[in-house]
N, C-alpha and C positions, 0 to 999 in steps of 0.2 A: 539428454535434455537438447534437446534436438534446436528450440526456435534461433529464430536470430537474431531477438533478446541475451539470451543462455549464455551466448555464445562471445556476449562485449563484458559479462560480471562474473561475479565468485558465483553468484546466487543471484536468479529474477524472480519475483513472485505477483500474483495479480491475485486483489483480495476485495471481499464485497461486503458493503456496511448497507445493513437496511434497519432506518435511524427510526424507528417508530415515537409515537405520544406518549401512550401507558402502557403499562408495567404490562411484563408477559404474565402469560398464567403460570405456574410451578410448580402444577399440582404430577407427581410419577407416570400416570396412566396417560398423561397428553405427552408429554416429552418422550420419554421415552419409547412411544408409538412413534414418533415424528424420528427419533434416535435411528429406531430400528427400519424406519422408510427405508432412510436414506444408505443404511448400510445395503440393505436390501438392490437397494442401484446400484452401489459403489460397495463390494464387500470386501473390499482393503480395508476400510474405513470400519475399522469394529476394534477401539482401544474408545470406554470410555473414562473420561476425566472427574474431577470435580475439583478446580480452582478458584481462591476470593472471588465472590462474584460474578462464577460466572461455571458454565455446564458445558464439557466440550465431548468434544464425538472426533475422535482420529487415527491417520493413519501412522502408519511405524515410523517416528524421527529418526529414526535408524537409515532410512532408504535417504536419500540425496532428492528423490522428488517425493513429496507427502501431503496432502489435504485433508484439513481439518475446521471446522463447526464451531461456534458459541456462541451461546445462548447468556448471552447479560441479563440486565432486567429492562430496559428499555430499547434493546439492542440485535439483531442476531448478524451475526459479521461472517464469513468465510473467506477458505487463502486455499491455494494452491500455488508448493511454491515444488519450485521447478520442473515446470510442464513440459510435454513430449513438443506440445502442437499450442495455438493460440486457439482452436478449436476445441482442445482440450482441456485449455485452461478454464475455460467457459462455463464446464460442462456442470460442477459443481452449484453456478452462482446463479445456475437457469435455474437449477431442479427443486434448490430452496427458493425460487420465489414464488417456484409451482404449487411445493407444497406448504409452503411454513404457513403462510395467508386459512390455509383451512384447518391447515394441525392447534394453529393455536388461536387461533381465531379472530385477527387480522381485519380490522374493514379499511376500506380509500380511504375513508376520513380518520384512524390509523396515521396513517404514512407519513413525516416529516421530509426524509429526501432517503434514495439509494444513492451508494458512492460504487467508488471501480478506484483502484489504485492499483496503478503499475509500479513495482517494486525492485530498483537493481544497488544489489548489496556490488560496494570495490573490497575489496582486502586492501590496508594499508598501516602499514608496520610505522612508520613518519608521526608528527604531529598531524593529526584528520586538518586544522583550522589553520595554517601554513600550507600546507597543500592546497586545502580550499581559494585559498586567496591568490594563490599563486596563481590558479590556473587561469580564472575566473576575474580577479582587479588586477591584478598586477602589470600590466600592456603599459606602454606607454601611451592607447588609444583611451582607453581605461577615466573618464572623470573620478574615481577615482582610485585609481592604480597610486594616490601621495596620501591617500588621506591613511593608514595606521604603517605611514615609515616616519617614524619620530625615534630621539634621538632616544637608545638604550629602549628602545619598544619590544614585544614580540608580542606574536597575535596571539589570542585567548580568546575570543568567539567568532566565527565566523560563519555562518547558518544558514545562507538567505531561500527568504519563501513568498513567489512572486504569484498572485493570484489576478484572475480575469473571468469576469462575463462571458458569455457564449452566445445571450439572446436576450431580445430588447427586456424581455419581463426580468431579468436577471437573475432568474428558475432555473439558466444551468449553466455552472460557474466549474471554472479548472485550478491548480492549483499545481506550480511547480515548488521541491525545496528539497535543500540539498540541508541533508542532517548531520553534525560530527558525533564523538562519544563522549558521555561527559568526565569533564576535568575538573579537579577540584578546584580551592577557592584562589590557589595561582598561579592558576592553570597549566599544571602537568597532568599528564595523563595519569591516572589511575585505576584500576585495578579488567577495570575496560579495554585497554589500549592495543589489543589484538582483536579487537572487534569494529563491525565496513565503517566504510561511508555510507549512508545510503542517502540515495537523488527518489525523489520518489509524483508523479502523477496521480494528483487525485480527478476526478473527474467525480463533480456532487448534482443529480439533479432533484431538485424538492415539488414536495405536492402543490397543489390539491392532485390528489389521483380521483378520475371520476369512477373507473372499475379496477377491480384487482387484478383484472385479468391485467392491462396498461404496464402494468409494474415490468412487460417481460417486454411490451416495447420502449417504456423510461432503460432497460439496461444496453436494449441493440441503441439508443440514441448515444448511452456513453462510450460504448464500446467503437465505434464509430469516430468518435472525437480522440480515443484514449488513443486507437488507430494511429490516426492521422498528426496528432501530436506529437508522439512520443520518437515516430519516425521522421516528423518532419520538423524539429524542435529539441526535443530532448535531450537525444544521441550527439547533435551535431553542438548542441550547444553547453549544453552540461555537463553530458557521463565522458565523449569523448575529451574535453579539455583536465578534464578531472581523473582520467585515465592515463594518458598523456605526461601530466603534471607524478603522478604517484610513481612513474614506471621511471622517467628523470630522476625524482629527488630518493631512491631507494640503488642508483647506482655512482 
């Protein structure tokens, strides 16, 4: 993994979601033909899986870097984990926007939105919520610094999410999210205690789409926003403070 983002976390991934208003076709020939076209373009994606409510084509998850494609009832999702470069990270997503509409008879009227997600996983063995609170809210400059400082109190849940519109119409949106792992009702870590803290940047472009070919233009807009917001906002304001707190809380 050689992307600059990958060097900042334990796992970095780029996911896409094409959300639809109608159900996808589910006959064998249609789906197998699409998967076969993807496999021909990306030979390492040769594992056909069936999950609950989902059909998937994947490369080997034993490798640090892998790709996946998943068809659900009203969405097509793709992901590239630990890509070698950002250009490489986008290849599968662009391919699906090119192939899927024709193989799955997707009309411009059917498009709900296109979503692009940057995900950053940070390994953390300590209390996730306490780490996030200390990193983001406990400084004297923060108006929230005293909010959870209650006698005998212990932080249970700190998973902030912020959203903003990037266009006058409100059809292009961005969300920053920090996700900690599940605790039991008393706030103690469960079996997921070894899972990472995840930080997400999600960009979403809503329809309508005038022509199906415009999906590539939508993706380009989202990718440009994602690069700017990740580098200028997410990394310095979320990822770096949380990573530093993980390190300091482990010493």
